[in-house]
N, C-alpha and C positions, 0 to 999 in steps of 0.2 A: 333502671335503677343504677345509681352511681356506685362504682366499686371503691372500697377503701382497703388499704393495707397498713400494717403496723410493722415497724422495725424493732424486733425484740432486742433487749439490752445485750443479749449474748453476741449479737452481730455488730458490735461497735467497731469503729476505727479509733478515733479519739474517744476519750471516756464518755462524752456526752452526745455523740452523733454516730450515725451508721457508717459502716465501712463502705467506701465509695463503689468498689467493684460489686459487692453484694447488692447494694441498692440499685446499681445500674442493671444487674441481672434480673432483679425482680421487675423493673420497669420494662426492660427489653422483652421479657416474656409476654408482656401485655401489648406489645407494639404490632401484633398481627403480621409478623414478617419472618419467613423462614431463613432468609439470608442474613448478611451482616446488619447490625444495628449500631448506630452512634448514640451514646447517651452523654448529655452535657449536664454537669452538676453545677447548680446555680447557688445553692445555699446548703449549709450543713443539715443533713437529714435528721430530724429529731427522733429520739428513741421512744418506744412505748407510747406512741401517739397515732391516732387515726389520721392517715394521709389519703387524700382523694386522688383517684386516677381519672383524668379527663382525656378524651380523644377529640381532637380538633378536626375540622372539615378539611384541613390541609395535610392530614396524615401524620401529624405529630401527636405523640402521647405525652401527657404532662403529669407530674406528681406535684400536688398542691397542698399547702397547709396554711390556713388562715389567710387565704387569698394571695399567698406568696408562692411563686414557682420554685420548687425544690430541685427539680430535674426535668429534662425533656428527652424524649427518645424518638428517633426517626430512622427510616431505612437509609442505608449508606452503602458505599462501595469499599471493599477491602480486598485488593489484589492478593494473590497467593504470596505467602511470606515464607521465605526459606531461612531457617536459623540453624545454628550448630546443634548437634545432638551428642550426648554422652551417655554412658551406662548409668543405671540406677546406683550401682555401687560407687562409682566415681562421684555422682551427685551427692550421695549420702556422706561421703568422706569430705567433700568440699563444704557441705553444710556446717561442719564443725567450725569453720572459719567465719561464720556469719557475723558481720559487724554489729548486728543488733544485740548480740550477747553483751557487748561492751557499752554501747550507747544506742538508745532507741527513743524516738520522740513520743511514741505511744506503746509502751510495753504490754498493754492489755489488748492490742489490736486482734480482732478475730482471726485474721489471716496470718500475720507474721509476728505477733506478740510473744516474746519468750516467757511471759508470765502466765500464758494460757496452758492449762493442763491437757494431756492427751484425752481426746473425746470431748473437749470443750472448744478449743480453737483448731484451725487447720494446721498450725505449727509448720508453716512453710518458711524455711530459714535459708535464703539465698546467699551462698558464699561466692567470693570472687573466683572467676574462672580464667578467661583470657580474652584479649581483643575487645575489651569493654563489656564482656558478658558476665552474668552471674548465673548460678545454677543451684537448684535445690531438689531434694528428694521429697516426695509426698505420697503417703498412703492414706486415702480418704477412709474415715471410719463410718460405722453404720448409722450414726446420728445424722449423716448428710444424705441419706438415701431417699429415693422417691417411692420405694415400695416394690420396685422390680429389680433390685440389685444394682441400680445405677445411681450416680450422684445427681442431685437436683441441679438444674442449669445455673441457678443463682450462686451456688457454691463454686461452680466451675468459673463463672465470671469473677468471683472473689479471688480465686487462685490465680487468675490472670492479672490481678491488680498490683499487689505490693512488690513482686519481683522487679517490676519496671522501676519503681522508686529506688531500690537498692542498686540498680545499674547506674544511677546518676548521683546518688546521695549516700555513699558508704559512710560519710562522716556524721550521718544522723541529723543533718540540718532540717528544719521544718519545711515541708512541702505539702501541697494539697492536690488531689486529683481533680483536674478541671474537665477532662473529656476522655472517654474511652469508646473505641469502636471494636467490636469483637465478632468473631465467627466461630460457632461451635461445629466441629467436624464430625466427631463420633462420641458416643456416650462414654463417660469415665465410669468404671466399675468400682463398687465398694471393695476395699481391700487390694486394689490394683497398685502395683509399684510404679508410680509415675515420676517423670522427670520434668521439672518446670524451669524454663529458661527466661532470662530477661536481658535486654541489651539496649544501649543508647543508640538513637538514630540521629538526633540533631538537637542543638541547644541554641537559644537566642536570648541573651540576658537572663531573666528569671524564669523563662519557659523552657521546658525540656521535653522532647518527644522520644518515646521509648517503644520498644516492641516486647511482647511476651508470647510464650508458646508452652503448651503442655503436650507431652508425649506419653503414650501408654506403654505397657510392657512389650507390645509388639512393634515398638518404634513408630507407630502410626501417630499422626498429628491429631490430637483430640480437640484442640481449640487454639486460637491465636488472637492477638489483639494489638492495636496501636493506641497509645494513650498520650495525653498531655498532662504533665505535672508542672505546677507553678509554685515558685518560692514567694510567699507573701511578703509585701513590704513590711518592714519592722513594726510599724504602728498598726498593722492590720493582720498580725499573725494569728489571731483568734477567729478570723473570718474566712469563709470559703470564697473562691473566685466568683466574681459576677460574670455575666456573659460578655461584657465589654472587655474584661481583663484577658479573655482568650484571644484577642486580636494580636497580630504581630508574628505568628508562626503558623505555617500551613501544616496540617496534620495529613500525612500520607503514609502509605505502607512502605516497609523497608524493601 
């Protein structure tokens, strides 16, 4: 029997499509892989719509709607990533300088939208730190739980998404997540005071490679990701990147 999933409206990025990190996390959980998974986003994931999950004979898991591929997931390699760490208190203070408070392309985004109320969005607000890094404080609430006191993996993937954008686009320019490869190290607990870090790795024209990481109260790494963000061409700013648009920059760990 073929599996279907729906992206509820709560989990939007742009107003009419799913948050890329959240959708990637849902698909990655169905990729039958304990290690890192790479998810490529091919089209904007529609909200409140039954999407089909297909598993190919080559080990790729696809998310499909009306015979169009929305995203693909496959096993990947992600070497250990070392990023800077700071205290929750410092992260909380720097979050007050979040550029999204002044200008935000999607203020209703589930992850980083300043219009989302506590208990509705993640409210991760990355402020500028140093050396191309941004940092945010995050305390996951009970609505994100899996029933055992820990945060569902798709919400951890979501938290690893938007901070990378603000590491390269503090000016609020439109960009779209094209690809994200993540590894979850340890479970994030509900109510835990976490530090989320994002940093620039490389840029080539309209394509920007970033890294993100989440640290728990014990300073242990909970998850890390490397992602590719793409600035749409002006005539195509309402469209997600196609697979061919991902060419021209190699995604690798920092």
